[in-house]
N, C-alpha and C positions, 0 to 999 in steps of 0.2 A: 528690461523691467525687473525690479526686485520682487521678492515674495509678497511683500505687502501690496505692491501695485497690482500683481496678478490676482491676489485675493480680492482687492477692491473691484477690479474689472469683472471678475467672476460674479461677485454679488450684484453688481449693476445689471449684468446680463441675466442673472437669475430673476431679479425683480422685474425686468422688462418682459421676460418670458411669462412670469406669473400674471402680469397685467394683461398681456395678450390673451392668455387663457381665460381671463375673466370676461373678455369681450366676445361678441358673436358677429364677426365682420363680414360674413358672406352666407350664401345659401348653405344650410346645414352646418354652420359653425366654423371654427378656426381651420379645421383640416377637411371639412366636407363630410365628416362622419356622424354628425348630429349627436355627439356625446359630450356633455359638459362635465368639468371637474368640480362644479359648484356643489356645496353641501347645504343642508338645511332647506332644501327645496320644499315647497308646499305639496301636500297630498290632497287637501280638500279646499274647495272654494265654491262660491256661488256668485250671483251678480252683485251681492253686497258683502259677503264674507271673504276676507283675504284679498280684496281688490284694492291695490294701491291707488290706481286711477284708471279711468277709461276715457278715451278721446275719440271724437268723431273724425273719420277720415273721409273727406268728400270724394265722390266719384266711385268707380268700381276698381277692383284689383284683387288678384289672387297671389300677388307676391308676398314674401315673408318679410318681417321687419329685420333689420340688422342693428347692432348696438356697439358703440365705441365710447367708453367712459361715460360721460354724462349726456351723450347724444343718441337718439334713436332715429333711424331713417327708414322711410317706407314710401312706396310709389302708388299712384293711382291714375286713372284715366277718366276723362269727361268728354261729353259730346261724341260718343261712339268712337273714341280713340283720336279725335282731332286735337285734343288737348291732353298731353301727358304731363304728370306732375311728380316732382320729388319733394317730399316733406321732411323737415327736420324738427324733432320734438325734444323737449327737455325730459331726460329719463326720470328725474325726481318727481315730476308732477304731471307729465303728459302735455304740457303747454306747447302749442305749435310755435316754434321760433321763426321759421321761414318756410315758404313754399315757392318752388320755381317751376314754371310751365314751359313745355316744349310744344310748339305748334306743328301740326302735320295734317294737311288737307286731303291726303290720300292714304289713310291707314290700311294696314294689311287685313286680310280676312281673319276672323277670330271666332272661336267657339264660345258658348255660354260659360264654360268652365275656365278657359284660359283668359278670355277678355283681352284687353289691350294694355294691361299692366301685370303681366304674369311673371316677368323676370325679377328676381331678387337683386337689389343693388349690392355693391361690394365696396369696402373702404380699407385704407391702410392707416387711418388715423389722421390723414391730411387731406386726401382726395376721396370723393364719393362718386362712383361711376354707376350709371344706370343704363339699361338696354331697352330700347323701345322700338325695335324692328325697323319699319319704314321711317320712323321719326329719328332713328339713329342712336348712336352711343353718345352719352353726355357725361361730362366730368365737371363737378363743382368742388370748391373748397368748403371748409366747415362753416364759413360765413355766408355761403350761398352764392358766391361769385362763380359764374360760368367760366371755366378755364378752356374748354374745347368741346367741339361737337363733330362727330363723324357720321355721315350717312353713306350706306353701301349700295342702295338701290331699292327696288320694290320686290319684296319677298312673296313667294307663292307657297302657301301651306294651308290646307283646308281647315285645320284646327288652330291656326295661329302659331306664334313662336313663344316658347316658354323657357328655353335654356337661359341660364344666368351667367354673367361674366365672373371670372375668377382672377385673382392676382397671383403672379409668380415672380418673385423678386420685385423688380420695378416695372413689370409688364402686365397689361390687361390681356387675358386670353379669352377669346369668344368663339363658340361653335356656331356657325351660320349654315345649318342644314335646312334645305327646303326642296321643293319640287322644281328646281331651277330649269330643268330641261323641258318643261311644259309650255310656259308662257313668257318667261323672263330671259334675259340675255346673259345671265351668269349662273354658274354651277354653285353647289354647296362648297363651303370653304371653312378653314380654320384661320384665325388671324391673331397676331400678337401686336399690341400697340404700347408705346412708351406711355406710362400713366401720367407723366408730367406734361407731355406735349401732344399726345394723341398720334404721334408719327408712327407709321407702320414699321415694325421690326422684322417680321416675316409673315408670309401668307402661304398656305398650303391648300391646293385644290382637293375637294372631296367629290369629284365628278360622279354623277349618278343620283339616284333617288334615295335619300337616306331617312327622311321623316323622323328626326330625333327631336324630342322635347327634353332631353336629359342634360344635366350639367356635369361637366367633367371633373375629375380629381387629379391631383398631382401625387405621384409616388416617387419618393427620393430614395436612392440606393447607390452606394459606392460613388458618391459625389456626382451621380447622374440623376436627372429628374425626368420622369416619364409622364406624359399627359395621357390620361386614360379616358377615352370617349366611347360611350355606349350609344349605339344607333341601330337602325334597321338591319337585321340579319347578322350583325357582327359587332364585336367589341374590338377596338383598335388602340394600340399603344403608339405614341409619337414621342420624339425627342422634344421636351418642353422648351429647350433653348433655341432650337432651329426649326421645329415643325416637321422634321423628317419622319416619315412613317417607319415604324420599327417592326411591329407584329400585328397579327389579327387572329381573333377567335371567332370562327364562323358558327352558324347554326342557331342564331338567336331569332327572336320574333319579328313580326312586321311592324308592330306599334310599340315604340320605345320611349317611355317617359322616366322610369326610375333611374336615379343616379347610382353609379357604382360606389362601393365603399371598400376600404382597405383595413386589414388587421391580420396579425399572425403571418406576415409575409405573403399574404394572398389578396387578390382582388375579387370581390363578390359582385355578381352582376345578375340582374333580373330583367326580363323583357316580355312584352306581349300580354294579351289577355289570357291569363292562366298558361303562360308560355314557359320557356326554359329558365332554369335557375342554375348558376354555375359558379365555381371558384377556379381561378387561374393564377399562376405565378407571373409576376412582371419579369421583365428582363429577357424575353424571348426574341426570336427573329423569325420572320416569315409567318407561316400558319402554325399556330400552337394548339395544344390539346389541354382540356381542363383537368384540374386535379380531381374534381368530382362534378357531377352534373345530374340534375333532375329535369325530365322533359316537361313537366307541368308544375304548377304551384306558384309561379311568379305573379306579382301584382301588375295591374294595368298602368297605374300611375304612381302608387306609393313606393318610395325607395326603401331598401332593406336597411337593417340596423344591426351592428355588432356591439355587444356589451360583454366584456370578459371573454369567456370561451364559447359564447352562444350567438348565433345568427337568428334574427327575428324578421320574419316576412309576413306582412298582413295585406290582404287583398282588399279591393274596393267593397267587396261584400262582407268584410269583417272577419274573414278566416285568418287567424293568427297561428303560424307554425313556428316552433322553435327548433333549431337544428344545432348539432355540434358543428361549430364553424369549420374546424379543420377537416372533418370527415364527411360532412353533409348528412349525417345520420339524424333522422327526425327524432326529437325528444318528446314533444307534445303538440297537439293541435286543438285549438279552442275557437269558439265563435265569439267575437266582440259585438256589442250592440250597435247597430246602425250601418250606414254606408260611409265609405271613407275615400277622400281625395287627398287630404293632407298626409304628409309623411311623418313618421314618429320621431320623437327626440327622447333623449335619456340623460339622467343625471341623478346622483345621490342614491343609486341603487334602485331607481324607478324608471319605468317606461311610460311615456305619455302618448296616448293615441286620441287625436281630435277627430270626431266624426262630423258629418255635414250638418247636423242640427245643433252644433256648438257644444256638444258634451264631450269632455275629456275623460277617457277611461285610464286610470292609473294602475299599472300592473307591476308587481315586484319583479326585478330582473333576476334571472336564475333558471334552473332546469325544471322548476315546478311552477305551474300556473297559479298565481294568486292575485285576484282582483282586489286592490286596496281601496279604490274609491271611484265614484262616478260623479262628475262635476258639470252641471248644466249652466250654460250661459243663455240658452234659448235663442241664439242667432245662427243663421246659416253661415257655415265656415268651410272653406276649402284650402286656405293658406296654412302652411306648416308653421308650427311654433318656433320660437327662439328662446334661448336661455342665456342670461347674462347677469353676473353679480348677484346670484341668489334669487333672481326673479324670472318668471315665465312671461313671455309676451305672446298673446293670442290675438290673431286678427279674425274678426268676423266680417259680415257683409258690409257693415258701416262703421265699425268701431275697432280700435286697438285697445286691448286690456293689458294692464300690468298686474300680474298676480304675484303675491309674496306672502310668506308666513307672517302672521300678525306681529311677531316680536322682532322681525327683521327691519332694520332701518334702511332708508333709501340709499 
């Protein structure tokens, strides 16, 4: 290939990367870190100001929306989980383009917070994959055609299942942790499936009681990809291509919902109700030690967030602590208004914290606490926001809101 050809290929790849960055294809965004590269994001809104559209989402659900180009996908459940639904909306106006139901006459146990549509779907721009526990894993194309469905059995977890599927290359990876040794015939496991066919690529047992509601992340280093799974009492690293266990960080909490995040060559992990918070390097073998660790201060449900040099951790009670990410040194601690289940997102130098009464507190990113705005929608909210193409997508109990600065076009 000559120089002109190489330059053309580079520009095509660069444009494709930029397009992917504008989308929000999975739980917590493109790489699972909940930080958007978007600019001109809104700081202020209400039910009428800077609302591009809002659409009713029938049924219940605590899953987050995902966005790919002009499509928004979100899930819900009806009839106490006997009907699970994937919805496709038009990003420009919120119009529902299609909805597809999955029937399940024996839904798993679920809590009031998780419900039966807690897992966020994932997309590669061609396929949309959603996880509904006992109802199975389903894959649709963008026209709403069912491509495949896989059911793995009846899961036993007192508070339901909330982990979300992720994509690695052309594979769907799913954490299936549950109390499998109590009433069911199978143990917890990890599984990778071909996204086109649903065929199993690898499966790894996680024998024992793990009780994880966390979604994993992929860390790529030296042409190797590690799957990082946060769960009861320990963080584990696996080979993402084979499922082989690589390393483990012990000493975490009993109740684990926060997802790990990666930055500065480290993985940051939180667990338990006011449990441990730690940073660890990937690439280890066997039992590893943290780079730094705090015995308390972690959130029960909300995942941590890294923006620049700082790690932000907010608890369900609204205690926000900012740390130096590399050292774990506390920089500030402030109380946010309200109770929180949703995890924070960030973009354009701002941190967005959505509380359970539907108010988003906007905080400036950096080592000094500065509250920029409080924006009330007045609806119950536990789903984490999404950011795509300069817009915020906020799910409340019955509606999905698209928030955008007034001057920004759809």
